N, C-alpha and C positions, 0 to 999 in steps of 0.2 A: 308175739310175747307169749310165754308159757302161762299155764294157769297159776303156777306158784309165784311168778313174777307179778302177774296181775293182782294177786292177793296182797302182795307186799306193798304195791303203789298206794292204796288207801291208807295204810298204816303210817307210811312215810308222810304223806300229805297231811293226815290228821295231826301228827306230832309236829309238823312245821306250823300249821295253823295254831296250834295250842301254844307255840312258842317254847316248847319243851326241848331243852338240849338233848339231842339225839347222838347217842355213841354207838347204838346197835338196835335194830328193830327186829323183833322176834318174828320168824316166818317159819312155816313148815320145815321139818327136818330135812327134807330133800332139797332145800335151797340154802345158800349160805346167806348169813346176815349181812345187812347193808351197813357199813360203816361210814359215819360222818366225820370229817376231819376235825380235830381239836384245834381251838385257837392257839396261836403261839403263846408260850409262857408269859412273855411280857405283856400280852394283852390281858390274860387272866390276872396278872399282878396289877395292872394299871386299874381294871375294873374293881378289884378287891380294895385297892387304896381309895378309889372314889367312894366306895361303898362303906369304908371303915370310918373310924373316928380319929386316927391319928394323922394330922396333915403332913408330917414328916415322912410318912409311908410313901405319898406321892412324889414328893421331892426327891426322895432316895432312889427312884427309878430313872432319873435323869442324869446325864452327864453334868459335870461341874459347871459348864457353860450352857447347858440345856436351855431351850426357849419354848415357853408355853404360850400359845395364842388363842384366845377365846374370841372367835369372830362374831359370836351372837351379840356380845356386849362391847366388842372392839378394844380389848386390852391385850397387852403382852407382858409377859414376865420372864426375867432372865435369872438363871441359876437356881439351884435347889431351895434356897431360902426364900426367895420371892414366890417360887412355885408352891412351897409348903404354906407360905402366907395367903396365897390365893384359895387354897383349899380350906384353910381355917376360916376365911371369910365366908366362903360358901356354906360352910358348915353353920356360921352364925346367921346367915340370911335364909337358909332353906332348910326346913325341917325334912328329915328322911331323904336328903339328896341321894340319889341312886342311878346308877348307870347299869343297863342290861344289855349285854353284847348279843346281837342277833346273828352277825356273819362277820368274818374277816377275810381279807385277800391279801396275799403277800406277793411283792415283786422285789426280789433282792433285799435291800435294807429298808424298803418302805411297806409299811402295813396300813391298809385301809380298814377301819372298824366301822361297821354299821350298827348303831345301838339305839336304845331309847333312853333318854335323859329325863328324869323324873324327880319330883319332890313337891314340897308345899312352901311357897314363899311366906315368910312370917308376916301375918297380917292379912293375907289374901284370903278371900272367901272360899277359894277352891284350890285343889292339887293340880299339877300339870304333868304331862307325860308327852314328850315331843321326840320325833325322830332326830337323830344326831349322826353325823359322819365325822369321824376323826381320822386324820393322817398322821401316822407316827413314823418318823425317820429315825433309824437306829444307827448307832456307831458300830464299829467292828467288834465290840465286846457285848452287844446285845442290850445297851443302855439307850434310853430315849434321848436323842440329840434335839429333836423338834417335835412338838405335838400341836396340831391346829384342829381346834374343835369347830364344826360347822352345824348351827341349828338356828332356828328362827326365834329371836327374842320377842317378836311380835305374837307368835304363837303361844310362848310360854305366858305372856301377859294376858292374851285372850283367854286361854284355858284357865288361867288363875283368876279371872274375873276382875283384873286391874285395868285401868285406863293405858292407852298407848304411850302416854307421857310420863308414866310412873317411873320414879327412880328410886333405888334403894337407899336407905338411911346411910349417913355419912360414916357411921362407926365401922 
């Protein structure tokens, strides 16, 4: 390994540990910059929709018959309207609901998203931030046909300071 390459490794590792999106790491002029791949546009749009305040923005990313499954709480929604409704409910139950994308992997029409799902359940003593993996299956036009979110509800409740048998209000 050259001296220049050895110098770049700690910079890349520090950026990764700091969870800073890296598009290029500055290294001495004698070496080329190291580029990290950008997540597919649909992933950026998906994260922006989750982090935004318009529930319809999430539903709009799906096909008309799209399916959204939240395996953490064991619910499935069909179509843009139901999916938008799920985002609206999440916004009512969780202050600052937020998704931070850490990595993406694409294999044809399937994208695996490694992320952190975070927020503060209303009425809970503490906020939560748990690892989440999402599988997005796309149609031929780049819309989401299926979304499966995998995370631990038990960990969400533990971090939130809530009992394991806690259930959200009916509204």
